[in-house]
C-alpha angles and dihedrals in degrees: 000000000000090000088054091055091053094058112102091210091061092053091046091054091045094051091046091051091044092053090046093050090047093052094045089044092060089071091053094045093051091051092048092047093050092049094046091052088073092058126086113275095251092055100047098081091046092051093045095050093043090048093051091043091053090048091053092047090049092052095045090047091050091049090057089045092051096136090057091046092053091049087063089069092067117102117261100178142335132254106198101312096335120104111222118206132183090263090052091052090052092049093047095048093042092048091049091050092047091047094049093044094048093049089048092051091046091052090049090050092053098043103033120115129205092258097055096035092098111097122242107266096199108099089331094137092049093050092047092049091050090052090048091051091051093053092040088063092054097045092042093051092052092045096049095045089051091048092051088059089062102044143352094210106118098197091054092049093048092047091051092049093049093046092050090049090064091055091044090058091051093046093047093060093047093045092048092051091049093046091050094047098043117041089190090064090050090053089049091050091050092050088050090053090049089055091045092051090052089047092053092049091049090050090051089057090049093254100138116207121177108250088211089078091057093046091047091051089048092049092048092048090048091052091051091048092050090052089048092050092050092048090048090053092051093047091048092049091050091050091050091051091049092051090048092052092048091051090050093050093046093047108120115239120235116260112264093006094119093043092051091050091051091047091052091051091049090049091052091052092050092052089053 
């Protein structure tokens, strides 16, 4: 075992898998953070950690069931000239669910009022966890099948999944705080999930689109939103200073204050 850890090739495979799991895990974390934002504050951390924990368990379980996972790549039937496998069915159904859920959340974000902004407390956590589990299966399937293409060493795959899980927990909290504080970032995350849902459905129909385009669009949109947030802060600070100056100028002076000050100055001159 120690000799295995000293091999550079093992570390190269581990770091590659770790980076891959981290990139693929961002999709899952964004989805979990958006769903948890609808829960009461005291339940969000529980739902996030449970969601990520379930995602890790799903991926580790699929790694140890690798023969079954690979059997899902065999063709079941054809649609026109496209061979549809079990994996394709999972991607199509998962992409459709993600697309519908993201559009629904985006509609809620645009139409919600202050009075109905509070999430439904009745079985809200259970419903959110069920939705997280459904998408965990889709993201985990895609992640594990991709990992198998790099190595067939189970310990390395499990180690990479567990290491990426730690970063996913840290990212989930930060993403959730940003999404809660800045509604624009939540809208951007939902649009990213809409694109991702369409991408999963296209992949299920063997229409291969480079995910790099989606991540580039997400990064560019994030940069624009960060610039917008910083400009909004500066504009708000300038408005606050202007209001403060106006209040100071309009502040009524105390009766006799100016006369007393002038009298004191005159008295000082006389004493000199």
